C-alpha positions in Angstrom: -16.8 -12.2 44.1 -19.6 -13.3 46.4 -19.6 -12.5 50.2 -21.1 -15.3 52.3 -21.9 -15.6 56.0 -21.3 -19.2 57.2 -22.3 -20.2 60.7 -22.1 -23.0 63.3 -24.6 -23.2 66.1 -25.2 -25.7 68.9 -28.9 -25.2 69.6 -29.2 -27.4 72.8 -30.9 -30.7 72.5 -33.8 -30.2 74.8 -37.5 -30.8 73.9 -39.8 -30.2 76.8 -40.1 -27.5 79.4 -38.3 -28.2 82.7 -39.8 -27.7 86.3 -37.1 -25.1 87.1 -38.1 -23.0 84.1 -41.8 -23.4 84.9 -41.2 -22.1 88.4 -39.8 -18.9 86.8 -42.8 -18.7 84.4 -40.4 -19.4 81.5 -40.4 -22.1 78.8 -37.4 -23.9 77.5 -39.3 -26.3 75.3 -38.3 -26.8 71.7 -41.5 -25.2 70.5 -40.6 -22.0 72.3 -36.9 -21.9 71.9 -37.0 -22.5 68.2 -38.8 -19.2 67.8 -35.7 -17.5 69.2 -33.4 -19.5 66.9 -35.4 -18.4 63.9 -35.1 -14.9 65.2 -31.3 -15.3 65.1 -31.6 -16.5 61.4 -33.7 -13.4 60.6 -31.2 -11.1 62.3 -28.0 -12.6 60.9 -29.2 -14.0 57.6 -26.5 -16.6 57.4 -26.1 -18.3 54.0 -25.3 -21.7 55.6 -25.7 -22.9 59.1 -24.2 -26.1 60.5 -26.3 -27.2 63.5 -25.5 -29.4 66.5 -27.9 -30.8 69.0 -30.8 -30.0 66.8 -33.2 -32.9 67.3 -36.0 -34.0 65.0 -38.7 -31.9 66.8 -36.4 -28.8 66.8 -35.8 -29.3 63.1 -39.5 -29.5 62.5 -40.3 -26.3 64.4 -37.3 -24.6 62.7 -38.7 -25.3 59.2 -42.2 -24.3 60.2 -41.1 -21.0 61.8 -38.8 -20.1 58.9 -41.8 -20.6 56.5 -44.0 -18.4 58.8 -41.3 -15.7 58.8 -40.7 -15.9 55.0 -37.1 -16.9 55.5 -35.8 -18.9 52.4 -34.1 -21.7 54.3 -33.8 -25.4 53.2 -32.7 -28.1 55.5 -30.4 -31.1 54.8 -31.0 -34.0 57.2 -28.1 -34.9 59.4 -29.7 -36.5 62.5 -28.7 -34.0 65.2 -26.3 -32.1 62.8 -28.4 -30.7 60.0 -27.2 -28.2 57.4 -29.5 -25.2 56.8 -28.9 -23.1 53.8 -30.4 -20.2 51.8 -32.1 -21.8 48.8 -32.5 -18.4 47.2 -28.7 -17.8 47.0 -27.2 -21.3 46.9 -27.6 -24.5 44.9 -26.8 -27.8 46.6 -24.4 -29.8 44.4 -23.4 -32.7 46.7 -23.8 -33.9 50.3 -22.6 -36.7 52.6 -23.3 -37.6 56.2 -20.7 -39.3 58.4 -21.6 -40.9 61.7 -18.7 -41.3 64.1 -18.4 -44.7 65.8 -20.1 -45.4 69.1 -17.2 -47.7 70.4 -13.5 -47.3 69.8 -11.1 -50.2 70.1 -8.8 -49.8 73.2 -11.1 -47.6 75.1 -14.0 -48.5 77.4 -17.5 -47.0 77.0 -19.6 -45.3 74.4 -18.2 -42.3 72.6 -21.3 -41.3 70.6 -24.3 -40.7 73.0 -27.7 -40.7 71.2 -25.7 -40.9 67.9 -25.3 -37.2 67.8 -21.6 -37.0 67.0 -21.1 -36.7 63.3 -20.0 -34.7 60.3 -22.5 -33.3 57.7 -21.0 -32.0 54.5 -22.5 -29.9 51.7 -21.1 -28.8 48.4 -22.7 -25.5 47.4 -22.7 -23.4 44.3 -23.4 -19.6 44.5 -26.2 -18.6 42.2 -24.6 -15.1 42.0 -21.3 -16.1 40.5 -21.2 -19.9 40.0 -18.4 -20.4 42.5 -18.4 -23.7 44.4 -17.4 -24.2 48.1 -17.6 -27.0 50.7 -19.2 -26.4 54.1 -19.0 -29.1 56.7 -20.3 -29.1 60.3 -19.3 -31.5 63.0 -20.1 -32.3 66.6 -17.3 -34.1 68.4 -17.3 -36.2 71.6 -17.7 -34.2 74.8 -16.1 -35.7 77.9 -12.8 -34.7 79.5 -9.9 -37.0 78.7 -7.1 -35.2 80.5 -8.1 -34.8 84.2 -9.1 -38.0 86.0 -10.6 -35.8 88.8 -13.0 -34.1 86.4 -16.7 -34.7 87.0 -17.1 -35.8 83.3 -13.9 -37.7 82.8 -13.6 -40.6 80.4 -10.2 -42.1 79.5 -9.5 -41.8 75.8 -11.8 -38.9 75.2 -9.0 -36.6 73.8 -7.8 -39.4 71.5 -11.3 -40.1 70.3 -11.9 -36.5 69.4 -8.7 -36.5 67.4 -9.7 -39.7 65.7 -13.1 -38.1 64.8 -11.3 -35.0 63.3 -9.0 -37.3 61.3 -12.1 -39.0 59.9 -13.6 -35.6 59.0 -10.4 -34.4 57.4 -10.2 -37.6 55.3 -13.7 -37.0 54.0 -13.0 -33.3 53.3 -9.9 -34.2 51.5 -11.9 -36.6 49.2 -14.3 -33.8 48.3 -11.6 -31.3 47.9 -10.0 -33.5 45.3 -13.3 -33.9 43.5 -14.4 -30.3 43.4 -11.1 -28.3 43.8 -12.7 -25.6 45.8 -12.4 -23.8 49.3 -13.4 -25.7 52.4 -15.1 -24.3 55.6 -15.1 -26.8 58.5 -16.9 -25.7 61.7 -18.8 -27.0 64.6 -18.8 -27.9 68.3 -15.5 -29.5 68.8 -16.0 -29.8 72.6 -12.4 -28.8 73.1 -10.3 -25.7 73.0 -8.0 -24.1 70.5 -4.8 -25.6 71.9 -6.2 -29.2 72.1 -4.9 -32.1 70.2 -8.0 -32.4 68.0 -8.0 -28.7 66.9 -4.3 -28.6 66.4 -4.4 -31.8 64.2 -6.8 -30.0 61.9 -4.6 -26.9 61.9 -1.4 -28.8 61.1 -2.0 -32.2 59.5 -5.3 -31.1 58.0 -3.9 -27.9 56.5 -6.6 -25.7 57.9 -6.4 -22.2 59.4 -8.6 -21.0 62.2 -10.9 -18.2 60.9 -10.1 -16.2 64.1 -6.4 -16.1 63.1 -6.9 -15.0 59.5 -9.9 -12.6 59.7 -8.8 -9.3 58.4 -11.6 -7.0 59.7 -12.6 -8.4 63.0 -12.1 -11.4 65.3 -14.2 -12.0 68.4 -12.0 -12.6 71.5 -14.4 -14.4 73.9 -15.4 -18.0 74.1 -19.1 -17.5 73.5 -20.3 -20.0 76.1 -22.9 -19.7 78.9 -24.5 -22.1 81.4 -28.0 -22.2 79.9 -29.6 -25.5 80.7 -32.5 -27.3 82.4 -32.0 -25.4 85.6 -32.4 -22.0 84.0 -31.1 -19.4 81.5 -27.4 -18.7 81.5 -24.8 -16.0 81.8 -21.9 -15.4 79.4 -18.6 -16.7 80.7 -16.5 -14.1 79.0 -13.5 -16.4 78.9 -10.7 -15.9 76.3 -10.9 -17.2 72.8 -8.6 -20.1 73.4 -11.2 -21.6 75.8 -13.8 -21.7 73.1 -15.1 -25.1 72.0 -17.0 -23.9 68.9 -14.6 -23.3 66.0 -14.6 -22.4 62.3 -11.6 -23.5 60.2 -10.9 -22.7 56.6 -8.7 -24.1 53.8 -7.9 -23.1 50.2 -9.3 -19.6 50.5 -7.3 -16.6 49.1 -5.4 -14.5 51.6 -7.8 -11.9 53.0 -10.9 -13.8 52.0 -12.0 -14.2 55.6 -13.3 -10.8 56.6 -15.0 -11.4 59.9 -15.0 -14.0 62.7 -17.7 -13.4 65.2 -20.0 -14.8 67.9 -23.6 -13.6 68.4 -24.4 -12.9 72.0 -27.6 -10.8 72.5 -29.2 -11.1 75.9 -32.2 -13.0 74.7 -29.9 -15.8 73.5 -29.2 -16.8 77.1 -32.6 -18.6 77.2 -32.0 -20.4 73.9 -28.7 -22.4 74.2 -25.4 -22.6 76.1 -23.4 -22.0 72.8 -23.4 -18.7 71.0 -23.6 -18.9 67.2 -20.2 -18.5 65.7 -19.9 -17.2 62.1 -17.5 -16.0 59.5 -18.0 -13.6 56.6 -15.9 -14.8 53.7 -15.5 -13.8 50.1 -15.7 -16.6 47.6 
């Protein structure tokens, strides 16, 4: 049995330094922040990472800095949602990228800004024991669809997120039938545990939330801060149900999910507003 660490991480799509950071003698450019993200990889050593908001320049620096640090990571293109995996431990068997629609019939406006909302799927084989598993990372639409008074309200946003999850589950079902193996489905869902989109995955999709089935440890905070162009953030320390970054699992044996965690060192507050979320699983 092989123990794997599988992670989802929104790395904040921002390329240049901002005036507010410059006034603090700080630098939030991709060139600088990706050094911190590679530090995270070196400290956690995840076997697969599903990224969100990782633009082309960020991906370039990520690969260069991993090479400089001697970290054995390969990268699967996925526009803003690449997959990053340990080539020394895993073999890539299959992959597919799904871009969610920009426009949805019945609702006004665009629901895929900068074409960043997608699903990136990889089928991996462990070099240790030959076991195959599916890991898929997603980034769902972000605006509020419930409160018309919200600053970032757009009618239909909740329904569009659920539609995107349905599209993801359909693709995952197809690969599950092909490979008959466990599935790990994670990412920035931009909505909480009790939302329609997450609950669809947990009911109709047949998934379990890794938080609910972890047998050794489950992190209880939401792992979010307000890092952005105006400056570094502070951790919100809100309850787990408010989290918008999730990892879901299916077809794993009982007890296979050992740990569900979020990585929140102080230095991360200058890297991204989303803490990395990860699971340790036995496959």
